[in-house]
C-alpha positions in Angstrom: -47.7 -6.8 0.1 -49.0 -3.7 -1.6 -52.5 -2.1 -0.8 -54.9 -2.7 -3.2 -55.2 -1.0 -6.4 -58.6 -0.6 -8.7 -61.3 -3.3 -7.1 -62.9 -4.9 -9.6 -67.1 -5.2 -10.0 -67.3 -8.8 -8.6 -65.4 -7.8 -5.3 -67.5 -5.0 -4.4 -70.6 -6.9 -5.0 -69.7 -9.9 -3.0 -68.5 -7.3 -0.5 -71.8 -5.3 -0.1 -73.4 -8.6 0.2 -71.2 -9.8 2.9 -71.4 -6.0 4.2 -75.3 -6.1 4.7 -75.3 -9.8 6.6 -72.8 -8.4 8.9 -74.9 -5.1 9.3 -77.7 -7.2 10.7 -76.0 -10.2 11.7 -76.1 -9.3 15.3 -80.0 -8.0 15.0 -81.4 -11.5 15.6 -79.0 -12.2 18.6 -79.9 -8.7 20.0 -83.8 -9.3 19.5 -84.0 -12.9 20.8 -81.7 -11.6 24.4 -84.3 -9.1 24.3 -87.3 -11.3 24.0 -86.1 -13.8 26.8 -84.8 -11.3 28.9 -81.8 -13.5 29.4 -78.6 -14.4 27.9 -77.5 -17.8 29.6 -74.9 -19.6 27.0 -74.4 -16.7 25.6 -70.7 -15.2 27.1 -69.9 -12.2 27.5 -66.5 -12.6 27.0 -67.1 -13.6 23.2 -68.9 -10.4 22.6 -66.5 -7.8 24.2 -63.5 -9.8 22.2 -65.5 -9.9 19.3 -66.2 -5.4 19.8 -62.2 -5.0 20.5 -61.1 -7.1 17.2 -63.1 -4.6 15.0 -60.1 -2.2 16.1 -57.6 -4.1 14.3 -59.8 -5.4 11.5 -60.7 -1.8 11.1 -57.5 -0.7 10.7 -56.3 -3.8 8.1 -59.2 -2.9 6.0 -58.8 0.4 5.8 -55.0 0.6 5.2 -54.9 -2.3 2.9 -57.8 -0.3 1.0 -60.0 -2.8 0.8 -63.5 -2.3 -1.0 -65.5 -0.2 0.5 -68.4 -2.3 2.0 -65.6 -4.3 4.0 -64.1 -1.7 5.3 -67.0 -0.4 7.4 -67.6 -3.8 8.5 -65.4 -3.8 11.3 -67.2 -0.5 12.3 -70.9 -2.1 12.2 -69.8 -5.4 13.7 -67.7 -3.8 16.4 -71.0 -1.6 17.6 -73.8 -4.4 17.4 -71.4 -6.8 19.3 -71.1 -4.0 22.2 -75.0 -3.8 22.5 -75.1 -7.6 22.6 -72.7 -7.5 25.3 -74.5 -4.9 27.5 -77.7 -7.0 27.5 -75.3 -9.4 28.8 -74.4 -7.7 31.9 -78.1 -6.4 32.1 -80.1 -9.5 31.8 -77.5 -11.6 33.2 -75.4 -9.5 36.0 -77.9 -7.4 36.8 -76.7 -4.0 36.2 -78.0 -0.9 36.0 -78.9 -0.1 32.2 -77.7 3.1 33.0 -74.2 2.4 34.0 -73.9 -0.2 31.3 -74.7 2.6 28.8 -72.4 4.9 30.4 -69.6 2.0 30.4 -70.2 0.6 26.7 -70.4 4.5 24.9 -67.2 5.2 26.9 -65.7 1.8 25.4 -66.8 2.7 22.0 -65.3 6.0 21.7 -62.4 4.7 22.8 -62.2 2.0 20.1 -63.0 4.4 17.7 -60.4 6.7 19.2 -57.4 4.1 18.9 -58.5 2.4 15.3 -58.1 6.7 13.8 -54.6 6.9 15.6 -53.6 3.8 14.4 -54.7 4.6 10.8 -53.1 8.0 10.8 -50.0 6.2 12.0 -49.4 3.3 9.8 -50.8 4.5 6.9 -47.5 6.7 5.6 -44.6 3.8 6.8 -46.9 1.5 4.7 -47.3 3.3 1.6 -43.4 4.0 2.1 -42.8 0.1 1.9 -42.7 -0.7 5.9 -45.1 -3.5 6.2 -44.7 -5.3 9.0 -46.5 -3.3 11.9 -49.6 -3.5 9.3 -48.8 -7.6 9.4 -49.0 -7.3 13.2 -52.2 -5.7 13.3 -53.6 -8.4 10.8 -52.4 -11.1 12.7 -54.2 -9.7 15.9 -57.5 -9.0 14.2 -57.4 -12.6 12.9 -56.3 -14.3 16.6 -58.7 -11.7 18.3 -61.9 -13.2 16.0 -60.6 -16.8 16.7 -60.9 -16.4 20.4 -63.9 -14.3 20.5 -65.5 -17.7 19.2 -63.8 -20.3 22.0 -65.6 -19.6 25.0 -69.1 -20.7 23.3 -67.0 -24.0 23.3 -66.4 -23.9 27.1 -70.2 -23.5 27.3 -70.9 -26.5 24.9 -68.6 -28.3 27.1 -70.4 -28.0 30.0 -73.6 -29.1 28.4 -72.1 -32.0 26.9 -72.6 -30.6 23.4 -75.9 -28.7 23.7 -76.1 -25.3 22.6 -78.3 -22.2 24.2 -77.9 -18.3 24.7 -76.8 -18.7 21.3 -79.5 -17.9 18.5 -79.4 -19.7 15.1 -80.8 -17.4 13.0 -78.1 -14.7 13.8 -75.7 -18.0 13.2 -76.3 -18.4 9.6 -76.3 -14.6 8.5 -72.8 -14.0 10.6 -71.7 -17.8 8.8 -72.6 -16.1 4.9 -71.6 -13.2 6.1 -68.1 -14.3 6.4 -68.4 -16.5 3.5 -69.5 -13.3 0.8 -67.1 -11.4 2.4 -63.9 -14.2 1.6 -65.5 -14.4 -1.6 -65.2 -10.8 -2.3 -61.1 -11.0 -1.1 -61.0 -13.9 -3.9 -62.2 -12.2 -6.8 -60.1 -8.8 -5.9 -56.9 -8.6 -7.9 -54.8 -10.2 -5.6 -55.8 -12.2 -2.4 -54.9 -10.8 0.6 -54.2 -13.9 3.1 -54.4 -12.3 7.0 -57.4 -10.4 5.7 -59.2 -14.3 4.2 -57.5 -16.0 7.2 -59.9 -13.8 9.4 -63.2 -14.9 7.5 -62.0 -18.3 7.2 -61.3 -19.0 11.2 -64.6 -17.5 11.6 -66.6 -19.9 9.1 -64.3 -22.7 10.8 -65.8 -22.2 14.2 -69.0 -21.2 13.6 -69.2 -24.7 11.5 -68.0 -26.4 14.6 -71.2 -24.6 16.7 -73.5 -26.1 14.3 -72.1 -29.5 14.0 -72.1 -30.0 17.8 -75.8 -29.0 18.3 -76.6 -31.0 15.6 -74.8 -34.3 17.0 -76.3 -33.3 20.8 -80.0 -33.1 18.6 -79.2 -36.6 17.4 -78.0 -38.2 20.8 -80.8 -36.7 22.5 -84.2 -37.7 20.2 -85.6 -40.1 22.3 -85.4 -38.4 25.1 -86.6 -34.9 23.6 -89.6 -37.5 21.9 -90.4 -38.9 25.1 -90.9 -35.4 26.9 -93.2 -34.5 23.9 -95.3 -37.6 24.5 -95.5 -37.1 28.0 -96.4 -33.2 27.5 -93.1 -31.7 29.1 -90.2 -29.5 28.5 -87.3 -31.4 27.5 -85.4 -29.9 30.5 -87.7 -31.1 33.0 -87.0 -34.7 32.5 -84.8 -36.1 35.2 -82.1 -37.5 32.2 -82.0 -34.3 30.9 -79.6 -32.9 34.0 -76.8 -33.9 32.5 -77.1 -30.7 29.7 -78.1 -28.2 31.8 -75.6 -26.0 34.5 -76.6 -24.5 37.4 -76.1 -20.5 37.7 -72.4 -20.8 38.9 -71.4 -23.4 36.2 -71.9 -26.5 37.7 -74.1 -29.2 36.4 -77.9 -28.9 37.6 -78.8 -31.0 40.5 -82.6 -30.1 41.0 -82.9 -32.7 43.4 -80.7 -31.0 46.4 -83.2 -27.7 46.3 -85.0 -27.2 49.5 -87.8 -26.0 48.1 -88.3 -29.3 45.7 -91.0 -31.2 46.1 -92.3 -34.6 44.6 -94.1 -34.2 41.1 -98.0 -35.6 42.1 -97.3 -34.9 46.0 -99.1 -32.3 47.9 -96.5 -30.7 50.0 -97.3 -31.3 53.9 -98.4 -28.0 55.6 -95.4 -27.3 58.4 -96.3 -28.2 62.2 -97.1 -25.4 64.5 -95.8 -25.5 67.7 -97.7 -24.1 70.7 
């Protein structure tokens, strides 16, 4: 395996499209988080692992001399992932924004330093024919990218296939970004297997999230219609409780709340003792 030489025009064009999509992929999710002021169903582990995966991914892309758009993808991807992770800390874990800014900024600097150090350290030996370290870096990047998409499946499992908290505009843009980036690698003079695997893993796991929610929509179409006819939200139906989770991660059980009252019933005034 050797670094890419000249890059075909088609690879640069497709890589540019993929990069543009990945530059904005997490913007809809970040906007959605900010608008909702909550990130239920969006795992913090997903975003932190994705941010970390940008380090080996960036090292691999630079040393392999991918087309320039693909080389800058990991940096943008990692930065946006850290922003989304910061929102999770603020909205769901009640961290102070200033503390989160300091923490995320420190992590970003550390990631950038490690990536620069690895590039400077591994580039020379790789050009002299020592390939196993950069192969290992590529494998680590692919594993981290895949691991980042595992936590959402735990959230989906807890809600019996339902997807909440993940913005589907973000997911669609991310999927298309991975597709165009994969096509960019396919149109290079030689196809990089490890680089391609990173995108293939992303495409497959994100497609699974789409499929899971699509199946859930089919399974609950009668319940959603019932809620609409009753002028209620889906989550207000008693039958919908099995598709929800409590803040601690368990199944929601609204009937256990001490302040829950029966719909249509006026709560009794507490008796006053002399």
